[in-house]
N, C-alpha and C positions, 0 to 999 in steps of 0.2 A: 663641615664641607659638605658632607653627602646629606646632610639634612637639608642644606639650602638647594642643592643639585634636586631632591626630591620635590620640592616645593616649585620650584622654578619649571620642573616638567609638568607639576599638577596644573599650573598656573595656565601653562602653554596650552596642555590639551585642552582644559577649561575655554580657554579664549577661542580656540580654533573652534570649538563646538558652537559657542556661542555666536560667532562671526558666522557659521555657516548658515547658522538659525536666523542671524539676523540678515545675511544676503538673500536667503530663501524668501522671507517674507517681504523682503524690500522688491524683490524682483517680480513677482507675483503682484504688489501693491502697485508698480509703475505700470504691470500690465493693465491690470484693471483701472488705471487711472482712478482711483479712489480720492477725494478731496476732503476727506473728514479730518480735521485735526485730530480729532481723539484718536484715530487709527494709527496716526505719525506717532502720538506719545505712546501707544499698548505697545508699538514695533520696538519704538526705543527702549520701554521698559523691559521688553522681551532680551533685548541685548544686554543690557544692564545685567539681568540677573539670571541669565539661563548659562545652565551648565552642559544641555544635551537636549536637541529638540525632538529626538525621537529614540524610542525604547524598546526594549523586547525583541521581534525578530523583525523588521522592516525588510521589504524587498521587492521585485517584479514579478508579478504574478500575469503572465504571458503579455508582458511589456507595460501591465496596468500598475501604476506606483501603489503600493499599499504601505504608506510612509505619514498617515496623518494628516494629508493634506488634500486639496481637492483639484489644483489647477495642472492640466498635462504641460508637460515640458519644461517643469520646474528643477527637475534632478538631473536629466539628460536632454538631449536635443529632440527625443522621438518618444519619450514617456507619454503615457497615456494615462487619463483619469476621470473625474467624474465630468468637470466642466472643463471648456475651451481655455487653453491657456496660450502660451506665446508658440509653442509648438505642439506635435503631438496631435492627438484628438480627443475631445470630451464626450463623454457617452451619455448627458443627458441633454435634451433639448433645451435650450434658452429663449426661444421665441417669444414666450411668454412674460419676460423678466420685466417688463416695465408693468403689466398689470400685478403681479403677484408682488413687488415691490410696493406697490401702492397701498396692498393689502394689508403688507408686514408693517410698513411706515403709519399707518393709520391705526396699529396695535387692534386689527381684526381676527377675531379668534376662528379661522375657517382654515380646513383642511383643502389641499390641492396636490395634485400629483403631476409629474412630467415622465417622459417615456423616452428611450432611445432615438436618436435622429436618425437612426440609421435602421433598415428593414430586419426583420429577425433573418438570422441565417446569411446576412450579408458579409463579406469579404473584405475588409478595411486595414491598405497598408500591410496586406501579410497576416492578418489575423480574422478568425471565422468569429462574428458576434452573434451570439444566440439573442439575448434580451438584455434591457436594462431598464431602471424605474427609479424614481425619486419620490418620496413622499414628504409632506408636511403634516403634521399631526395638530388635534386640538392639543391647547396647553393651557395651564392654570395660570391666567392672569388677574389682574387687579378686576375685582368686580365680574370676572368671566371665568367659568369652571370649564375644565376638560368633559369633553361629550363622550370619550371613548376609554373608559377605566373599568375595570372588574368590578363586579360588585363583592364589597367586602372581602371575605376568603374564599369565595366560591371556586376561582379558577385556581388550578394547578396543572403543573405538566404532567401528561399521563392520563388525564383524565378525558372524559368523552366530551369532545368541546361542543357537541350539539346538544347533550343534554346537561352538563354539569357548568359549562360557561355563561356568565350572566353580565349585562351591561348596564352600567349606570352613569350618570352624570356626575361628576366629581371633584374635588382637589388632591392631589397626590403630591409627595414632596419632590422638589427640583431634582433629586439625585435620580428618581424613575421616573421623571416626566419627561416623554420622548418630544421631543421637538421635529428633528429631520432624521430619514433611513434611507440606505442607498442599497440595491443590490444590482448584481451585474455577472453573467454568465458569458466565457468563450472560450475559445480554443486556442493552443499555443502554436498556432500554424492556420492554414486553410482546408484541412480536411478532418473529417472525422474520427481520423487515426490520432490526432493531436491530442496532449492533454487537454481537459476540461478544469478550467478552473471558476469557482465560483467566490466572488469578491461583495463584502458586505460591512456597510459603516453604519454610524449612528450616531447621533448627538441628544444629548439632555439638557434642558433648560438651565441646569445647575452643574456646576462645575466641581462640588467637593465629593469626598468621600468615594466609595467604590460602587457603581452602576453594574448589574446582571441582567443582562439583554439576551434575547433569544428571537431566532430566525427559522421561521417555519415552511417550509415548502409542500404544499398538499396536490396530490393528485387529481383530486374532484375539486368541483368548482364552489369550496368553502365558502360561505358567506354570512352576514348578519341576516336574521330572519324579520326584522322589522318590529320585533314584538320582546327586545330586551334579550335575545338569545343568538345561536347562532345555528345553521343548518349546512346540509351538504358536505360536511367535515369528511365522510366515509362511512360505510357498513358499519351499523351499532353491533352486527354480529362480529366484528373484529376489533372491537372498543372504540368506534369512531373515528377509524384511519383506514387507510389504505396500506395493506403489508407488504413487505418485501418476500419473494420465496423463493425457494432453493430446492435444485433437484436433490437426488441423494448423494451425490459425489461431491456436493457442496456449491455449484455453480450457481449463480442467480439466473431465475427464470423470468423474473417480472419485478418491477421497482414499484415503490410505494412512497410512502411521505419521510422526507429529510429534515432532522433537526441538526441545528447548528446555536449552540450556546456559548458565550465568554463572558466575563468579568473585566472592567478596565477603570482604571484610577487616571491620576497625573501623571504617573511615572511609568507605566506598561500596563499591559493585557495579560491575562491569566485566566486558568480554567477553560481554554478551549477545549469544546465538547461536540464530539459529531455523533449522532445517533441516528438509526434507522427503525422503523416501525416494523416488528416481526410478532410472531405467534413466541411465545415461552417453549414449546416445545421445540423450534426449529435453533432458539438460543441454546439451546441445552445440548441438543444432540445433532446440530451439524456444523462441521470445521468448512467455514467458507473456504474457497480457493484463492479469491483475491484478496482478502483482508483477515485480520485477525479481532475476535470481540475482544471489548473491555470488559473491565469487572461491574459494570453496573446496568440493570434491566428495571425500569421503572413504568408501571400501567397505572390505571384506577385500582385503590384499595390494596389489601394486603397482600393478595396471591393472584395477580391479573395472568389472564391467559392469553393477552397481548400487552406489548409496552415497547418503549423506546429502548434499544440496547444500544450501548456504547460500542464503538469502534476505535481500535487504536491507530492514531494517526502517526505514519512514518516519519522518518527525519527526510525534512525537504518536501515536505507535503504542506505546509503552513506558512503563510508570512502574517504578521501581525503589528500593529502599532496605536499607540495613545498620543495624544496631543500633549505633552508637557509645558507647551507654552502656545500662546495664543495663535490662530491660524486663520487665514481669510475663509471667510463662510460663502453661503451658494451667493451668485447674483443678486438674488432679492431680499439678500439679508435673513437675519434669523431672532429669533428671542434668548435671551440670557436672563434668568431669574427675572421674568416678566417687562424685562426693557427689550426693546430693538436693538439688536447689535449687527455688527458688520463683520465681527469674527466669531470663532468658536473659543471661548476663553480655555484655558488650561486646564486639562482635565474634563473637559465636557465632550469630547468625541474620540472616537477609536475606530479603526479598520483593520477586517481579518478577512484573509483569503486562504481558501482550502484548494487542494488539487485532486478532485474526486477521482480522477485516472489512478493517480499513485496510491492515495487510499484505498481503491479498489472498488469504487460504488459509482463510476460513470457509466452512465445509462446504457452506451453504447457495447457495452461488454456483455450484455443478456438480450438484447432486443432485436426483432428481426427489423426493426426500422431503425437502425444505431444512430442515427444524426438527430432523431428527436428525442427532446428531453421531457421525461415524461411529467412534470408539474403541471399547473395550470394557475396556482395562486401563491402569493408568500403572503406570510403573517407575521407581523413583527410585533414584541411584547417585551416590558421589565417585568421584574421579580423583586423580592424583597431581600435575597440572601443568597448566597453562594449553592444553595441546597437546590439541587434539581427540581424536588416538589415543594421549595417554597411558595408563598402566595403570590400570585400572578396581580400586578398593579395596573400598568397602562397598555395599551395596545396601539397598533396601527394595522389599517385593512380591514380584510383581505383585498390585496390588490393583484388584478392579471399580471401573471410572470412567467414567460415561457408558452406552454403547450406547440402544439404542431401547426404553424400556419398554413391554411389550403391556398394554393397559387390557384388564381383567376386564370382559367385555360380558355377563356374564350376567344376565338379567333378573327380578327378582323382583315378583312380581302381589302387590298387597295382599290378606290373608287375606280367605276362605281358599283363595285362588289360582284364583278362576271367579267367574263372576257367580251371585249368589245370585236366587232368584225375588224379583221386587219391587227388586231392584238396579238401579240406572241407570249407574251409574260406576265402574270400577278405576283404580288406580294403578300405572304401572309406574315401577320405578326400578333401578338398578343394583345388584346383589346385595353388590357391594364398591366403592362409589364412589372414584373416582381425583381426589384434590384438582384444580379446575382443568381437569379434561379437557375435550374436546369432544365431547357426544352428541349424535346425531340418531337418531329414532326416525322409522320408517316402516311402511306397510302398504298392502297392495293390496284388501282384502277387510275391514278394519278401519274406525275413525273414532276422531279424538282429539275433545277436547270442543269446539273451534272447527269442527267439522264439515269438517276436512282430514284429507289422509293422510300428513303431515309434523309433526312435532313437534321443535323443536331446544332442548334443555335436558337437566337430568338426569334429572326426574321429568316424567312425562307421564301427563295424565289420558284415559281412554280411555272411549267409550260403547258400544261395540259388541265381541262376541266376533271373533275374527279371528286371523291371523299376524302377529306384530309383529317388527321386525329392529331391534335395536339397533347401530348403528355406532360407535365411538369413538376416540380417539385422546389422547395427552396435551395435544395442541394443535392444533388446524386446522392441517392439512399435514403433520403427523407420519404414521406407519405406521399405518392403520387395522386395526382388527379388527372382528368382529360376532359375534351371535349370534340367534337368532330364536327365538322363543315363542309358541307359539298358546293364546290364552285361550279357554276354553269357557265355556258356560253351562249351569248346572244346568236341568234338564226340571222343568215346574212342573203338576203335578198338580192339577187344580181340581175341587170339590165337584161330585158329581152327585145329582141328585134322582129317584129312581125313581117317585114319586106315591104313589098309592093302588095296594093290590094288592087283588083279591077275595080274600077269605078261603078256604082250600081249593084256591087256582088253581095251576096247573102252574108257575108262576113268571112272571118278566118276564126281558126282554133288554137290556140297556143296553150300547152302546159308550161306556164310560168314557173313551176315551183321544181321543174325538171333540173334547173342550173342553180338553185338555191342550196346552200348548205348551212349547216350547224354541227357544231364539233361534237354536240352531245346527242346528235341522232334523233332527235326528239322534234322534228317539224309537225305541226299539227294543220293539216291542208285545212281543217274545219275553221279555222280563222282567217282564211284567206276574204281579202275584202277589199272595197274600194268606197270606205265610206267617207262622208263629205267634207271630212276634215282633210282628205287626201285631195290631189289633182284628178279632175275628173275631165274625160276626153272631150273637146272642144266640140268636135264634129262628126260624132260617133255614138254607140251605145256599147256596152258591154253586157255579156251574161257570164256570170261566175259560177262555178261548178265545184263547189268546196270538197266534194266527194274523191275528185280525183286530181285538182288543182288545176282544171283548165280554166281558161278565158277566152269567151269568144268576143270578138270586134266586129261590129257591123258600123259602114260608115255612112253618113246619112246621104239621104239620094243627092245624086247629082254633085257631091263634093268633090273636089280634086283638090290634093296637097298634103302636107303633114298633119300628123296629129300624136297626141300622147297623154299618158296617165299614170297615176302611181298607185302602186297596189302596197297591201300589207300583208305578213307572215306573221305568224307567232309561234312558239315552242308550247311544250307542256307546262313549263314553268311561267308562261307570261311575258318572257322578252320577247321583243320583236322588231322586226325591221322593215 
C-alpha cells in the first residue's frame, strides 16, 4: 500500500513537471507563431519524456529569468529575458531578424552580434539597464571550419592573452563549439545603490557531455591584432590584465578584469567560479572588507606574481540553470550539430546570473564614479575540462560591453537660434537626447523661466540672452560631460519720425539708433546702412554717419510731400534688423 502511494506521488510530481515544461514551451511556441512541424514534434517529445525542465538553481535576477529559456513573460507576467515574449521586455535588439535568419537558413558560417534595444543606463520598468550583447560565433559546419579557435594547446586561463594566445581556423568538437552567447548587466532597481546583476548564457552546437565555458570582462579595449594573436588585454607588467587594487584596510580602490566560469550538462550547472585579477601579494596578505578569497589563485607559470584569484560566492548571490529539454532558440534560429535548428536541444544551453553587489565586487563600492562599470570588452571561450588551466578551445569576441557612455551635451536653441525682436523666451534642449540621462543647465548671466540660474531637466526655457552650460551624464553620479552655448539677441531697429521739414531746406539730422535696442547691448553703429537692397528715399537723399548713428535727410529741391526710407543696423554677432 505504501509502495503504491509513493509511486503515485512520484508519477504525479513527474507529470506536473512535464506538464509545466510542455505548457511553457507551447506558450512560447504560440507567441512566436512557429510553423515548423518538426518543432511541434519536438515539443510533444519533450512532454512525453521530461521529468524536470530546469535544474540546479533557477531564479529571477533583477526580474530577469535565469531559467534556461530565452523569451520574456514565460514564467510570470512581468519577467524579462533575452528576447521579447508575450510580456516583460526583451534585452536584445531583434530588428535584423529577417536578415540573420536568412544567413542561418543558408548555413552561412558568419558571425554577427546584436546589442540592447535600450540606451546604456536607461531605466525601463523600474530597472536600471547597463548593457546587453548577443553574439553568433563561427562554427564547424560541413565543408566550413570555425575561424575563431585557439591554436593547439597554446591558450590557457591565467596566461597573458597578448603574448600567449593564438588564433587558427580549425574544427572543434561540438561540446566546445560555441554557437551563441549572451551577456547582460542590470541593477535591481533604478539607482546605483541597488544590487548589480551580471547575467550570462551560452549555447554550443552539441548537446552531449559536459561543457566548460568562461566569460571574461576586460577593463582595457582587448582585441585581435590581425596577425593571429591578441592585443590591448592589459599591461604586460601585470600579466596582461588589469588588476584590482586594495588599500591597507582591505577596501577596493580600483577595479580590474573579472572572470566567470562554469560547467553545464543536460541536467545541471556546476562549478560556478568567480575570480578577479590581482597580485599574489594582495591575495596572500589582504583581507578584503566586502568578500572572502577562495582557495584558488592561477596565473601564468608555476609561481606567478599576478593571477585570477577565486572569490567565495555567498548564498543568494547566484542563479543558474541548464536546459534539460529543448527550448526555443533565438528568432533567427541557431545551429545544432551542423544543422539549422529552431531550438536549443536538451543539454546545449545554460544560463548563470551572479549578484556582484552581494559577492562584494560591485564597481560602485570603490569608485569615485560609482555608477560606471569599469569594463569595456567581453570575451567568451570554452575549454577542454573542469580545470581552470585546461586547454582553451573556442572563443567569441572580444565584443564591446559596458564602458562609460559619454552623453552628447551639444545645446540646441529653438529656431532661429537667438532671440528675435519681441520674443520673450527660447527653449534649450540637447541636440541628441540620451534616454534617461541626467541633464543640468546653469548660467551666470542669463535666466530661466522661474527666475533662477539653474534648471534640472532635458528641456529648459530661458528668458534672457547669456551663456548657458549643459552638464549631463547617463545617470546622476556617472561621468559628466558639458558644453556651453551663448544665446544672443537680435538688435531691434525702431521707426523714427523726422517730422515736418521746410521745403528746400538743407535737411534734417536724426540720431536713428538712439531708440534702437539690443538685449545684448552690442549694437555696432559702423553697420548702419541704407544699401540698395533696402528701401531708398524717393524724393531726397541720405547722408549716413556710422560713427555716431546719425542720418541726415535732404529733400529734393521744390519737393513737397511725404517720403520714407529703410535703414539697417547690426550687432557684434552679425544679427541685424
